[in-house]
FIVEX-81913 format. One record per residue (C-alpha): residue number from 1; x, y, z. Coordinates in nm, 2 decimals. Example, Ala and Ser with C-alpha at 12.3 -4.5 7.8 and 13.67 -1.06 7.14 Angstrom:
<rs>
R:resi:xx:yy:zz
R:1:1.23:-0.45:0.78
R:2:1.37:-0.11:0.71
</rs>
This chain:
<rs>
R:resi:xx:yy:zz
R:1:-3.07:1.95:14.55
R:2:-2.77:1.82:14.61
R:3:-2.46:2.06:14.70
R:4:-2.24:2.00:14.52
R:5:-1.89:2.13:14.72
R:6:-2.02:1.95:14.95
R:7:-2.01:1.61:14.81
R:8:-1.68:1.69:14.66
R:9:-1.56:1.79:14.98
R:10:-1.70:1.45:15.16
R:11:-1.54:1.25:14.91
R:12:-1.18:1.41:14.99
R:13:-1.28:1.33:15.37
R:14:-1.37:0.96:15.30
R:15:-1.05:0.93:15.01
R:16:-0.77:1.05:15.28
R:17:-0.93:0.85:15.56
R:18:-0.94:0.49:15.30
R:19:-0.55:0.63:15.18
R:20:-0.48:0.65:15.50
R:21:-0.47:0.25:15.54
R:22:-0.23:0.15:15.30
R:23:0.05:-0.02:15.43
R:24:0.41:0.07:15.29
R:25:0.37:-0.21:14.99
R:26:0.07:-0.07:14.90
R:27:-0.25:-0.27:14.97
R:28:-0.46:-0.26:15.24
R:29:-0.53:-0.54:15.48
R:30:-0.80:-0.41:15.80
R:31:-0.89:-0.52:16.08
R:32:-1.15:-0.78:16.14
R:33:-1.38:-0.71:16.46
R:34:-1.31:-0.95:16.78
R:35:-1.53:-1.23:16.82
R:36:-1.67:-1.40:17.14
R:37:-1.74:-1.71:16.93
R:38:-1.32:-1.78:16.79
R:39:-1.23:-1.65:17.09
R:40:-1.42:-1.95:17.30
R:41:-1.35:-2.17:17.05
R:42:-0.97:-2.08:17.08
R:43:-1.02:-2.16:17.43
R:44:-1.18:-2.51:17.43
R:45:-0.90:-2.63:17.17
R:46:-0.56:-2.50:17.36
R:47:-0.76:-2.63:17.72
R:48:-0.76:-2.95:17.55
R:49:-0.45:-2.97:17.46
R:50:-0.27:-2.87:17.81
R:51:-0.56:-3.12:17.96
R:52:-0.36:-3.42:17.69
R:53:-0.03:-3.32:17.69
R:54:0.28:-3.59:17.88
R:55:0.48:-3.28:17.90
R:56:0.25:-3.06:18.18
R:57:-0.01:-2.65:18.07
R:58:0.15:-2.46:17.85
R:59:-0.09:-2.23:17.70
R:60:-0.24:-2.12:18.01
R:61:-0.18:-1.71:17.96
R:62:-0.36:-1.76:17.67
R:63:-0.64:-1.92:17.83
R:64:-0.66:-1.71:18.08
R:65:-0.63:-1.37:17.89
R:66:-0.89:-1.55:17.68
R:67:-1.14:-1.58:17.94
R:68:-1.10:-1.22:18.11
R:69:-1.21:-1.14:17.75
R:70:-1.49:-1.34:17.72
R:71:-1.63:-1.26:18.04
R:72:-1.61:-0.86:17.95
R:73:-1.81:-0.93:17.64
R:74:-2.13:-1.10:17.82
R:75:-2.45:-0.92:17.69
R:76:-2.76:-0.76:17.90
R:77:-2.99:-1.10:17.92
R:78:-2.72:-1.31:17.99
R:79:-2.61:-1.43:17.63
R:80:-2.26:-1.35:17.41
R:81:-2.31:-1.20:17.04
R:82:-2.04:-1.25:16.79
R:83:-1.91:-0.96:16.84
R:84:-1.93:-0.67:17.05
R:85:-2.20:-0.52:16.84
R:86:-2.43:-0.80:16.81
R:87:-2.67:-0.90:17.00
R:88:-2.66:-1.25:17.14
R:89:-2.75:-1.55:17.00
R:90:-2.77:-1.93:17.16
R:91:-2.48:-2.04:16.88
R:92:-2.22:-1.81:17.03
R:93:-2.30:-1.85:17.39
R:94:-2.32:-2.25:17.42
R:95:-1.98:-2.23:17.28
R:96:-1.86:-1.98:17.55
R:97:-2.00:-2.16:17.84
R:98:-1.84:-2.48:17.73
R:99:-1.50:-2.26:17.67
R:100:-1.56:-2.21:18.02
R:101:-1.57:-2.55:18.16
R:102:-1.27:-2.68:17.97
R:103:-1.10:-2.39:18.09
R:104:-1.17:-2.50:18.45
R:105:-1.27:-2.14:18.53
R:106:-1.65:-2.23:18.63
R:107:-1.59:-2.18:18.98
R:108:-1.46:-1.78:18.96
R:109:-1.78:-1.78:18.70
R:110:-2.05:-1.94:18.86
R:111:-2.29:-1.63:18.87
R:112:-2.21:-1.55:18.45
R:113:-2.24:-1.94:18.42
R:114:-2.60:-1.92:18.58
R:115:-2.75:-1.61:18.34
R:116:-2.59:-1.74:18.10
R:117:-2.75:-2.15:18.18
R:118:-3.12:-1.96:18.17
R:119:-3.01:-1.75:17.81
R:120:-2.92:-2.09:17.62
R:121:-3.24:-2.27:17.82
R:122:-3.48:-1.97:17.70
R:123:-3.34:-2.00:17.31
R:124:-3.45:-2.32:17.35
R:125:-3.10:-2.51:17.44
R:126:-2.99:-2.83:17.16
R:127:-3.31:-2.82:17.03
R:128:-3.30:-2.42:16.96
R:129:-2.94:-2.50:16.80
R:130:-3.07:-2.77:16.60
R:131:-3.38:-2.53:16.49
R:132:-3.18:-2.25:16.36
R:133:-2.89:-2.44:16.13
R:134:-3.20:-2.66:16.00
R:135:-3.04:-2.98:15.83
R:136:-2.69:-2.84:15.75
R:137:-2.50:-2.97:16.00
R:138:-2.14:-2.78:15.92
R:139:-2.19:-2.53:16.20
R:140:-2.44:-2.73:16.46
R:141:-2.29:-3.02:16.48
R:142:-1.92:-2.91:16.57
R:143:-2.14:-2.71:16.79
R:144:-2.23:-2.96:16.97
R:145:-1.90:-3.19:17.05
R:146:-1.72:-2.90:17.21
R:147:-2.02:-2.92:17.42
R:148:-2.00:-3.24:17.51
R:149:-1.63:-3.26:17.52
R:150:-1.71:-3.01:17.80
R:151:-1.94:-3.21:17.97
R:152:-2.26:-3.00:17.91
R:153:-2.48:-3.25:17.69
R:154:-2.39:-3.65:17.61
R:155:-2.26:-3.77:17.30
R:156:-2.59:-3.93:17.16
R:157:-2.73:-3.55:17.07
R:158:-2.40:-3.51:16.87
R:159:-2.49:-3.62:16.54
R:160:-2.24:-3.89:16.37
R:161:-2.05:-3.75:16.03
R:162:-1.93:-3.98:15.79
R:163:-1.55:-3.91:15.81
R:164:-1.46:-4.19:15.57
R:165:-1.65:-3.97:15.26
R:166:-1.32:-3.75:15.31
R:167:-1.08:-4.04:15.16
R:168:-1.34:-4.07:14.82
R:169:-1.23:-3.85:14.50
R:170:-1.24:-3.49:14.57
R:171:-1.47:-3.49:14.22
R:172:-1.72:-3.72:14.38
R:173:-1.81:-3.60:14.71
R:174:-2.05:-3.35:14.54
R:175:-2.29:-3.57:14.44
R:176:-2.31:-3.76:14.82
R:177:-2.51:-3.48:14.95
R:178:-2.28:-3.44:15.20
R:179:-2.40:-3.31:15.57
R:180:-2.19:-3.05:15.52
R:181:-2.04:-2.78:15.32
R:182:-1.76:-2.84:15.11
R:183:-1.52:-2.63:15.25
R:184:-1.55:-2.79:15.58
R:185:-1.44:-3.14:15.50
R:186:-1.18:-3.05:15.81
R:187:-1.43:-3.04:16.00
R:188:-1.63:-3.32:15.90
R:189:-1.25:-3.55:15.91
R:190:-1.17:-3.42:16.28
R:191:-1.50:-3.42:16.43
R:192:-1.64:-3.72:16.32
R:193:-1.32:-3.90:16.39
R:194:-1.41:-3.71:16.78
R:195:-1.77:-3.83:16.80
R:196:-1.66:-4.23:16.65
R:197:-1.46:-4.27:16.92
R:198:-1.62:-4.12:17.20
R:199:-1.90:-4.29:17.12
R:200:-1.95:-4.58:16.83
R:201:-2.15:-4.70:16.60
R:202:-2.42:-4.99:16.62
R:203:-2.45:-5.07:16.27
R:204:-2.09:-5.32:16.31
R:205:-2.02:-5.25:15.92
R:206:-2.01:-4.88:15.97
R:207:-1.83:-4.92:16.26
R:208:-1.55:-5.13:16.07
R:209:-1.56:-4.90:15.82
R:210:-1.50:-4.63:15.96
R:211:-1.21:-4.79:16.19
R:212:-1.05:-4.85:15.85
R:213:-1.12:-4.50:15.68
R:214:-0.94:-4.35:16.06
R:215:-0.56:-4.35:15.89
R:216:-0.66:-4.25:15.55
R:217:-0.86:-3.97:15.69
R:218:-0.62:-3.79:15.88
R:219:-0.37:-3.80:15.58
R:220:-0.63:-3.64:15.37
R:221:-0.68:-3.37:15.69
R:222:-0.38:-3.34:15.64
R:223:-0.32:-3.26:15.24
R:224:-0.59:-3.02:15.29
R:225:-0.39:-2.82:15.58
R:226:-0.19:-2.50:15.47
R:227:0.13:-2.41:15.58
R:228:0.04:-2.15:15.80
R:229:-0.14:-2.44:15.96
R:230:-0.51:-2.22:15.98
R:231:-0.78:-2.41:15.77
R:232:-0.94:-2.11:15.56
R:233:-0.75:-1.90:15.77
R:234:-1.04:-1.98:16.05
R:235:-0.99:-2.01:16.41
R:236:-1.32:-2.14:16.45
R:237:-1.25:-2.42:16.20
R:238:-0.89:-2.47:16.30
R:239:-1.00:-2.48:16.67
R:240:-1.30:-2.82:16.57
R:241:-1.02:-2.97:16.40
R:242:-0.72:-2.92:16.67
R:243:-1.01:-3.01:16.97
R:244:-1.14:-3.33:16.82
R:245:-0.76:-3.46:16.77
R:246:-0.68:-3.37:17.14
R:247:-0.97:-3.52:17.27
R:248:-0.88:-3.84:17.08
R:249:-0.54:-3.88:17.25
R:250:-0.38:-3.69:16.92
R:251:-0.26:-3.40:17.04
R:252:0.11:-3.41:16.90
R:253:-0.05:-3.49:16.56
R:254:0.11:-3.25:16.30
R:255:-0.23:-3.11:16.23
R:256:-0.30:-3.01:16.61
R:257:0.06:-2.90:16.65
R:258:0.06:-2.71:16.31
R:259:-0.30:-2.57:16.40
R:260:-0.23:-2.48:16.78
R:261:0.04:-2.28:16.62
R:262:-0.16:-2.07:16.39
R:263:-0.40:-2.02:16.71
R:264:-0.10:-1.89:16.89
R:265:0.02:-1.65:16.60
R:266:-0.32:-1.54:16.54
R:267:-0.45:-1.41:16.89
R:268:-0.50:-1.07:17.01
R:269:-0.31:-0.88:17.23
R:270:-0.63:-0.80:17.40
R:271:-0.66:-1.18:17.47
R:272:-0.94:-1.22:17.16
R:273:-0.93:-1.36:16.83
R:274:-1.13:-1.25:16.52
R:275:-1.29:-1.49:16.30
R:276:-1.00:-1.52:16.07
R:277:-0.68:-1.38:15.98
R:278:-0.72:-1.10:15.73
R:279:-0.93:-0.96:15.41
R:280:-0.60:-0.90:15.24
R:281:-0.70:-0.91:14.94
R:282:-1.10:-0.86:14.91
R:283:-0.99:-0.56:15.09
R:284:-0.75:-0.41:14.90
R:285:-0.94:-0.49:14.53
R:286:-1.28:-0.35:14.66
R:287:-1.06:0.02:14.77
R:288:-0.92:-0.01:14.43
R:289:-1.27:-0.08:14.27
R:290:-1.39:0.25:14.47
R:291:-1.11:0.53:14.40
R:292:-1.16:0.75:14.10
R:293:-0.95:0.68:13.81
R:294:-0.78:1.00:13.86
R:295:-0.63:0.94:14.21
R:296:-0.51:0.56:14.15
R:297:-0.36:0.75:13.82
R:298:-0.11:0.94:14.13
R:299:-0.14:0.70:14.36
R:300:0.24:0.58:14.44
R:301:0.34:0.24:14.39
R:302:0.02:0.14:14.17
R:303:0.26:-0.08:13.96
R:304:0.35:-0.30:14.30
R:305:0.02:-0.27:14.38
R:306:-0.10:-0.41:14.06
R:307:0.19:-0.70:14.09
R:308:0.07:-0.78:14.44
R:309:-0.32:-0.86:14.30
R:310:-0.17:-1.01:14.04
R:311:0.07:-1.23:14.26
R:312:-0.24:-1.33:14.52
R:313:-0.37:-1.56:14.23
R:314:-0.37:-1.87:14.24
R:315:-0.11:-2.05:14.05
R:316:-0.20:-2.45:14.07
R:317:-0.50:-2.67:14.17
R:318:-0.60:-2.62:14.47
R:319:-0.56:-2.89:14.76
R:320:-0.86:-2.82:14.98
R:321:-1.10:-2.77:14.75
R:322:-0.94:-2.87:14.41
R:323:-1.05:-2.58:14.27
R:324:-0.86:-2.54:13.89
R:325:-0.58:-2.27:13.93
R:326:-0.65:-1.90:13.85
R:327:-0.87:-1.76:14.09
R:328:-0.83:-1.52:14.39
R:329:-0.89:-1.63:14.77
R:330:-0.99:-1.35:15.03
R:331:-0.60:-1.29:15.17
R:332:-0.22:-1.34:15.08
R:333:-0.21:-1.58:15.39
R:334:-0.17:-1.94:15.31
R:335:-0.46:-2.04:15.45
R:336:-0.69:-1.84:15.09
R:337:-0.89:-2.08:14.91
R:338:-1.00:-1.93:14.55
R:339:-1.33:-1.80:14.59
R:340:-1.65:-1.62:14.30
R:341:-1.66:-1.33:14.50
R:342:-1.27:-1.27:14.52
R:343:-1.16:-1.36:14.20
R:344:-1.42:-1.11:14.06
R:345:-1.29:-0.85:14.28
R:346:-0.96:-0.90:14.17
R:347:-1.03:-0.86:13.79
R:348:-1.27:-0.54:13.86
R:349:-0.99:-0.41:14.01
R:350:-0.70:-0.50:13.76
R:351:-0.93:-0.36:13.48
R:352:-0.97:-0.05:13.65
R:353:-0.57:0.01:13.71
R:354:-0.53:-0.18:13.34
R:355:-0.77:0.13:13.17
R:356:-0.48:0.40:13.33
R:357:-0.22:0.23:13.13
R:358:-0.40:0.04:12.87
R:359:-0.14:-0.23:12.79
R:360:-0.14:-0.33:12.46
R:361:-0.14:-0.74:12.52
R:362:-0.31:-1.04:12.31
R:363:-0.51:-1.28:12.46
R:364:-0.44:-1.64:12.53
R:365:-0.68:-1.86:12.43
R:366:-0.96:-1.96:12.68
R:367:-0.98:-2.34:12.51
R:368:-0.72:-2.63:12.61
R:369:-0.48:-2.33:12.86
R:370:-0.21:-2.40:13.07
R:371:-0.18:-2.13:13.35
R:372:0.14:-1.96:13.30
R:373:0.35:-2.01:13.63
R:374:0.51:-1.70:13.77
R:375:0.87:-1.60:13.70
R:376:1.07:-1.74:13.96
R:377:1.37:-1.56:14.17
R:378:1.59:-1.94:14.10
R:379:1.57:-1.92:13.74
R:380:1.94:-1.76:13.70
R:381:1.86:-1.45:13.72
R:382:1.67:-1.51:13.35
R:383:1.48:-1.24:13.38
R:384:1.69:-1.01:13.49
R:385:1.91:-1.08:13.19
R:386:1.64:-0.96:12.90
R:387:1.62:-0.65:12.75
R:388:1.43:-0.36:12.83
R:389:1.21:-0.43:12.56
R:390:1.17:-0.86:12.60
R:391:1.10:-0.70:13.02
R:392:0.82:-0.49:12.92
R:393:0.67:-0.75:12.69
R:394:0.68:-1.01:12.92
R:395:0.52:-0.84:13.21
R:396:0.28:-0.76:12.96
R:397:0.22:-1.13:12.84
R:398:0.25:-1.23:13.20
R:399:-0.04:-0.97:13.27
R:400:-0.25:-1.12:12.96
R:401:-0.23:-1.50:13.12
R:402:-0.32:-1.37:13.43
R:403:-0.64:-1.22:13.38
R:404:-0.72:-1.50:13.06
R:405:-0.67:-1.72:13.37
R:406:-0.88:-1.54:13.61
R:407:-1.18:-1.55:13.35
R:408:-1.16:-1.87:13.23
R:409:-1.18:-1.97:13.61
R:410:-1.47:-1.79:13.64
R:411:-1.63:-1.92:13.33
R:412:-1.63:-2.26:13.45
R:413:-1.76:-2.16:13.78
R:414:-2.07:-2.10:13.67
R:415:-2.39:-2.36:13.80
R:416:-2.58:-2.57:13.58
R:417:-2.83:-2.30:13.68
R:418:-2.66:-2.03:13.59
R:419:-2.59:-1.83:13.87
R:420:-2.23:-1.87:14.10
R:421:-2.10:-2.02:14.39
R:422:-1.88:-1.94:14.61
R:423:-1.60:-2.21:14.58
R:424:-1.71:-2.51:14.41
R:425:-1.92:-2.57:14.06
R:426:-2.20:-2.81:14.14
R:427:-2.24:-2.84:14.53
R:428:-2.61:-2.70:14.55
R:429:-2.73:-2.98:14.89
R:430:-2.68:-2.72:15.11
R:431:-2.69:-2.30:15.19
R:432:-2.41:-2.17:15.12
R:433:-2.29:-2.37:14.86
R:434:-2.54:-2.29:14.67
R:435:-2.54:-2.01:14.39
R:436:-2.59:-1.64:14.58
R:437:-2.77:-1.34:14.41
R:438:-2.46:-1.16:14.54
R:439:-2.14:-1.38:14.35
R:440:-2.35:-1.41:14.03
R:441:-2.39:-1.04:14.07
R:442:-2.03:-0.97:14.10
R:443:-1.91:-1.23:13.84
R:444:-2.08:-1.08:13.58
R:445:-1.92:-0.77:13.65
R:446:-1.63:-0.89:13.63
R:447:-1.66:-1.11:13.35
R:448:-1.84:-0.77:13.11
R:449:-1.50:-0.57:13.23
R:450:-1.27:-0.84:13.02
R:451:-1.52:-0.91:12.74
R:452:-1.26:-0.92:12.50
R:453:-1.09:-1.21:12.66
R:454:-1.35:-1.41:12.49
R:455:-1.67:-1.25:12.37
R:456:-1.87:-1.57:12.27
R:457:-1.83:-1.75:12.59
R:458:-1.84:-1.44:12.80
R:459:-2.17:-1.31:12.66
R:460:-2.30:-1.65:12.71
R:461:-2.23:-1.71:13.06
R:462:-2.37:-1.32:13.10
R:463:-2.70:-1.42:12.94
R:464:-2.73:-1.76:13.14
R:465:-2.66:-1.53:13.45
R:466:-2.89:-1.21:13.40
R:467:-3.17:-1.52:13.38
R:468:-3.04:-1.70:13.68
R:469:-3.10:-1.33:13.84
R:470:-3.39:-1.27:13.65
R:471:-3.55:-1.61:13.77
R:472:-3.40:-1.55:14.20
R:473:-3.58:-1.19:14.25
R:474:-3.84:-1.21:14.48
R:475:-4.16:-1.09:14.43
R:476:-4.11:-0.74:14.65
R:477:-3.86:-0.70:14.34
R:478:-3.54:-0.78:14.62
R:479:-3.23:-1.00:14.61
R:480:-3.09:-1.16:14.90
R:481:-2.72:-1.19:14.90
R:482:-2.52:-1.50:15.05
R:483:-2.24:-1.39:15.26
R:484:-2.40:-1.06:15.42
R:485:-2.65:-1.04:15.65
R:486:-2.85:-0.82:15.89
R:487:-2.96:-1.00:16.21
R:488:-3.30:-0.71:16.27
R:489:-3.43:-0.89:15.96
R:490:-3.63:-1.13:15.89
R:491:-3.44:-1.45:15.91
R:492:-3.16:-1.21:15.94
R:493:-3.11:-1.18:15.57
R:494:-2.96:-0.90:15.42
R:495:-3.18:-0.73:15.07
R:496:-3.08:-0.37:15.08
R:497:-2.69:-0.48:14.99
R:498:-2.80:-0.83:14.76
R:499:-3.06:-0.58:14.55
R:500:-2.78:-0.28:14.54
R:501:-2.51:-0.52:14.44
R:502:-2.71:-0.68:14.19
R:503:-2.86:-0.33:14.06
R:504:-2.48:-0.27:14.03
R:505:-2.40:-0.59:13.76
R:506:-2.75:-0.39:13.55
R:507:-2.56:-0.06:13.56
R:508:-2.25:-0.24:13.42
R:509:-2.38:-0.40:13.17
R:510:-2.66:-0.13:13.09
R:511:-2.96:-0.29:13.15
R:512:-3.05:-0.07:13.47
R:513:-3.37:-0.01:13.25
R:514:-3.51:-0.35:13.23
R:515:-3.81:-0.46:13.40
R:516:-3.63:-0.62:13.64
R:517:-3.38:-0.38:13.75
R:518:-3.66:-0.12:13.79
R:519:-3.82:-0.32:14.05
R:520:-3.55:-0.36:14.19
R:521:-3.50:-0.03:14.25
R:522:-3.88:0.09:14.40
R:523:-3.81:-0.17:14.64
R:524:-3.48:-0.04:14.73
R:525:-3.53:0.31:14.78
R:526:-3.90:0.21:14.94
R:527:-3.66:0.09:15.23
R:528:-3.51:0.39:15.27
R:529:-3.52:0.53:15.71
R:530:-3.67:0.82:15.75
R:531:-3.28:0.99:15.82
R:532:-3.20:0.92:15.42
R:533:-3.00:0.60:15.53
R:534:-3.08:0.21:15.53
R:535:-3.04:-0.06:15.73
R:536:-3.19:-0.35:15.92
R:537:-3.61:-0.32:15.95
R:538:-3.74:0.03:15.87
R:539:-3.71:0.28:16.11
R:540:-3.41:0.11:16.28
R:541:-3.05:0.29:16.28
R:542:-2.91:0.35:15.94
R:543:-2.53:0.22:15.90
R:544:-2.26:0.35:15.63
R:545:-2.24:0.01:15.51
R:546:-2.60:-0.05:15.39
R:547:-2.66:0.39:15.32
R:548:-2.31:0.39:15.11
R:549:-2.41:0.01:14.85
R:550:-2.79:0.12:14.85
R:551:-2.70:0.51:14.77
R:552:-2.46:0.37:14.48
R:553:-2.70:0.15:14.34
R:554:-2.98:0.44:14.31
R:555:-2.75:0.66:14.15
R:556:-2.83:0.46:13.83
R:557:-3.20:0.50:13.83
R:558:-3.16:0.73:13.52
R:559:-3.40:1.07:13.52
R:560:-3.66:0.91:13.75
R:561:-3.76:1.19:14.03
R:562:-3.77:0.91:14.30
R:563:-3.49:0.76:14.25
R:564:-3.28:1.06:14.26
R:565:-3.41:1.24:14.55
R:566:-3.34:0.90:14.72
R:567:-3.00:0.87:14.66
R:568:-3.00:1.24:14.69
R:569:-3.11:1.22:15.08
R:570:-2.86:0.91:15.05
R:571:-2.52:1.13:15.00
R:572:-2.70:1.41:15.25
R:573:-2.64:1.11:15.52
R:574:-2.30:1.02:15.46
R:575:-2.19:1.33:15.42
R:576:-2.33:1.42:15.79
R:577:-2.22:1.05:15.87
R:578:-1.85:1.18:15.73
R:579:-1.89:1.55:15.93
R:580:-1.98:1.36:16.24
R:581:-1.66:1.09:16.21
R:582:-1.90:0.85:16.20
R:583:-1.80:0.73:15.84
R:584:-1.56:0.47:16.00
R:585:-1.77:0.30:16.25
R:586:-1.85:-0.02:16.11
R:587:-2.16:-0.29:16.13
R:588:-2.15:-0.66:16.22
R:589:-2.30:-0.71:15.89
R:590:-2.03:-0.97:15.74
R:591:-2.18:-1.35:15.71
R:592:-1.89:-1.60:15.78
R:593:-2.01:-1.99:15.66
R:594:-2.31:-2.10:15.93
R:595:-2.47:-1.72:16.03
R:596:-2.09:-1.63:16.23
R:597:-2.17:-1.28:16.22
R:598:-1.84:-1.02:16.19
R:599:-1.76:-0.66:16.11
R:600:-1.42:-0.49:15.92
R:601:-1.31:-0.15:15.98
R:602:-1.29:-0.10:15.60
R:603:-1.59:-0.15:15.46
R:604:-1.77:0.18:15.56
R:605:-1.49:0.30:15.41
R:606:-1.46:0.17:15.08
R:607:-1.88:0.10:15.04
R:608:-1.85:0.55:15.08
R:609:-1.55:0.55:14.89
R:610:-1.77:0.43:14.59
R:611:-2.06:0.57:14.61
R:612:-1.93:0.93:14.72
R:613:-1.71:0.88:14.38
R:614:-1.99:0.76:14.11
R:615:-2.17:1.05:14.29
R:616:-1.90:1.30:14.18
R:617:-1.85:1.14:13.86
R:618:-2.26:1.14:13.79
R:619:-2.31:1.51:13.85
R:620:-2.00:1.61:13.68
R:621:-2.11:1.46:13.39
R:622:-2.48:1.59:13.37
R:623:-2.26:1.95:13.46
R:624:-2.13:1.90:13.11
</rs>
């Protein structure tokens, strides 16, 4: 039997550490792991900018520090992993090789390069890279372009990308079965042009069409670039764009200049780069959703926290994906793009905060509703001149519109198959554009939390989403997520995380006793390690993140003795981890686009807090 006092004490430890990560403004930012892959691409971009600059090199200091950092990250097998806790992989190793050559550091890294070459050959080289990514050219072509710019592979090894298609209206692109995912259009343009300039197509029609498309596609590239200069706030994507422009004689182009500014602003003190600026919005909503309501009610700056989440909502059509207004992205930085997971997280967080203050609001009609712009400070103090009563009504009305817009955005994103994709409805040619079980489950939870906004539409969407989850459940009872993985699993998938996140949707919707949910619970319980935790294939070291999400899901298993026993073992594992201060040790379970690994310092805290909060609530209910 679980020790209730120990459970409460563990929860207080985790919540205390979680609250200590809040910024003075009241939200959470977190910290992404440094990435050898990101650092290598940034080095290549800056080295090529220096090489083609007319006024001499500017970034030698940044490049040298980054090379020193990369040298210190090599694994025993001669390769590099995406993080300092990741095993080596071919993609990152090839990019580091290219960076060292482009930086002119090959003389001082001769032994390192020999060992890395040996590792790359063992993994299959160019052929191995193509096998890894299959028909998805989102990452394989940029890697080979980077290697071609370093002279490591011939340009004939680099597939030609149809960058001229970027000139077409965005609404048509999803029908063209592009070889890159929807959010990689900047790479399609810049890398496609680099390949075109270095190896012109033999077909005269293709050569003529692409020559005409260079200028218009560059304008499209510029229009997609955010104010901060970083596409998606992503270092690799921005670096690929910058290096491609520099290598075609356009290092002074505004896109390249702003991309370089983003890279210089993103570098860390040790000379490394993370994969993205931060996951502030995602981490904040995870933290809010993990905390007990009674603690949220006592938080200082609670209203500021809610306002911060509200202000992260995108209030206009997004220039990158053409997504409608109303969604949330993963950060408050300008390169964020609204997506299903972050919108669902924000709506759930707002529902949790709303349950405390419970304002009486009238929901606007969803049909034909135009998103209400946020009040501007430049409106000559109009808001300030309102009476106290009218001001509070304005806040309530504004909050109602924010939620209604978010709900509408999520409803309109649902795919024809009933599931939810990440960014764009209808793009399904490549893996990271398709519907995902984890995204669908999250969206269902958010819509259920705000069912009163539009009961008929939400009920219909929920039924279609549940049908999608039933169809995508594997024969063994598990589900696989789209954006989280495990390096030790077959195909680097993470059925523990995916199954747990789907089961939370069944829990919230009152469907935990259905046949599909029971199969999922049984599969999750069977994957428990001997130490009581979860992580990787059976028998491997358990992680806080996977143990926490699995435990929370199993807590919903009702009176099933096997599920209760497994959940209690998971709670005991979390208690031991907290006692040994291992609850703040993140594991590389995060997927970025095209299997780029990361870990985030907030993940073990928020997932553990969520599981422990649910456990205390459940055992308190049993006592009463």
